[in-house]
C-alpha positions as CSV (number, residue, x, y, z in Angstrom):
1,M,104.6,119.4,100.2
2,V,106.0,119.6,96.7
3,I,108.0,116.9,94.9
4,K,110.5,119.0,93.0
5,S,112.9,116.3,91.9
6,I,113.5,112.6,91.9
7,R,116.9,111.0,92.0
8,P,116.9,108.9,88.8
9,L,119.3,106.2,89.9
10,S,117.5,105.7,93.2
11,L,114.1,105.3,91.4
12,A,115.7,103.1,88.7
13,K,117.2,100.7,91.3
14,L,114.0,100.3,93.2
15,S,112.0,99.8,90.0
16,A,114.4,97.3,88.7
17,L,113.9,95.2,91.8
18,L,110.1,95.5,91.7
19,Y,110.0,94.6,88.0
20,A,112.4,91.7,88.5
21,V,110.0,90.3,91.1
22,L,107.2,90.8,88.7
23,G,109.3,89.1,86.0
24,L,109.9,86.1,88.3
25,L,106.1,85.7,88.7
26,V,105.6,85.9,84.9
27,G,108.5,83.5,84.4
28,A,107.0,81.0,86.9
29,V,103.6,81.1,85.1
30,F,105.4,80.7,81.8
31,S,107.4,77.8,83.3
32,V,104.2,76.0,84.5
33,L,102.5,76.5,81.1
34,A,105.6,75.1,79.3
35,M,105.7,72.1,81.6
36,V,102.0,71.4,81.0
37,G,102.6,71.7,77.2
38,G,105.6,69.4,77.5
39,F,103.6,66.7,79.4
40,A,100.8,67.0,76.8
41,S,103.3,66.4,74.0
42,D,103.5,62.9,72.5
43,S,107.2,63.0,71.9
44,S,110.1,63.1,74.3
45,H,111.8,65.8,72.2
46,G,108.9,68.2,72.9
47,S,109.0,67.7,76.6
48,G,112.7,68.4,76.7
49,I,112.2,71.7,74.8
50,A,109.3,72.6,77.1
51,A,111.5,72.0,80.2
52,A,114.3,74.1,78.8
53,M,111.8,76.9,78.0
54,G,110.3,76.7,81.5
55,I,113.7,77.0,83.1
56,G,114.7,79.7,80.7
57,G,111.5,81.6,81.5
58,V,112.3,81.8,85.2
59,I,115.8,83.1,84.4
60,F,115.0,85.3,81.3
61,F,111.8,87.1,82.4
62,P,113.3,88.6,85.7
63,I,116.3,89.8,83.8
64,L,114.2,91.3,81.0
65,Y,111.7,92.9,83.3
66,G,114.3,94.2,85.7
67,T,116.3,95.8,82.9
68,M,113.3,97.3,81.2
69,G,112.1,98.7,84.6
70,F,115.5,100.1,85.3
71,V,115.8,101.9,82.0
72,A,112.2,103.1,81.9
73,S,112.4,104.5,85.4
74,L,115.7,106.1,84.8
75,V,114.4,107.9,81.7
76,G,111.1,108.7,83.4
77,A,112.7,110.3,86.5
78,W,115.0,112.3,84.2
79,L,112.0,113.6,82.2
80,Y,110.1,114.3,85.4
81,N,112.9,116.4,86.7
82,I,113.0,118.4,83.5
83,A,109.2,118.9,83.5
84,A,109.1,119.7,87.2
85,G,111.8,122.3,86.7
86,I,109.5,124.0,84.1
87,M,106.1,123.4,85.8
88,G,107.1,123.3,89.5
89,G,106.6,119.7,90.5
90,I,103.7,117.7,92.0
91,E,101.8,119.2,95.0
92,L,100.7,116.7,97.7
93,D,98.3,117.4,100.5
94,V,99.3,115.4,103.5
95,Q,97.6,115.0,106.9
96,P,99.5,116.9,109.6
97,G,101.5,114.6,111.8
98,S,101.6,111.7,109.4
99,V,104.7,112.8,107.5
100,E,108.0,111.2,108.7
101,K,111.4,112.4,107.9
102,I,112.2,111.4,104.3
103,S,115.9,110.9,103.6
């Protein structure tokens, strides 16, 4: 089996979703760290900023990661298609009977 081309938009949408989930995880860690920092702060002003940063991280990181994943995958698939047109694609050895219809 030879992968001769990849639909760039299809790959980009899937990557955007996967990277957005990864960004949500990173945002959650950032949020927890910001809350810990806010609780450790002596002033009430610092805890308010930390809370805003924590909430912002859960919103900002998934959007940032999803957008970056979409653009990078779109460009990567486009470049792969150009290179595969020149070189012939990626050859895969698969076990007989294990391949399902790919649509």
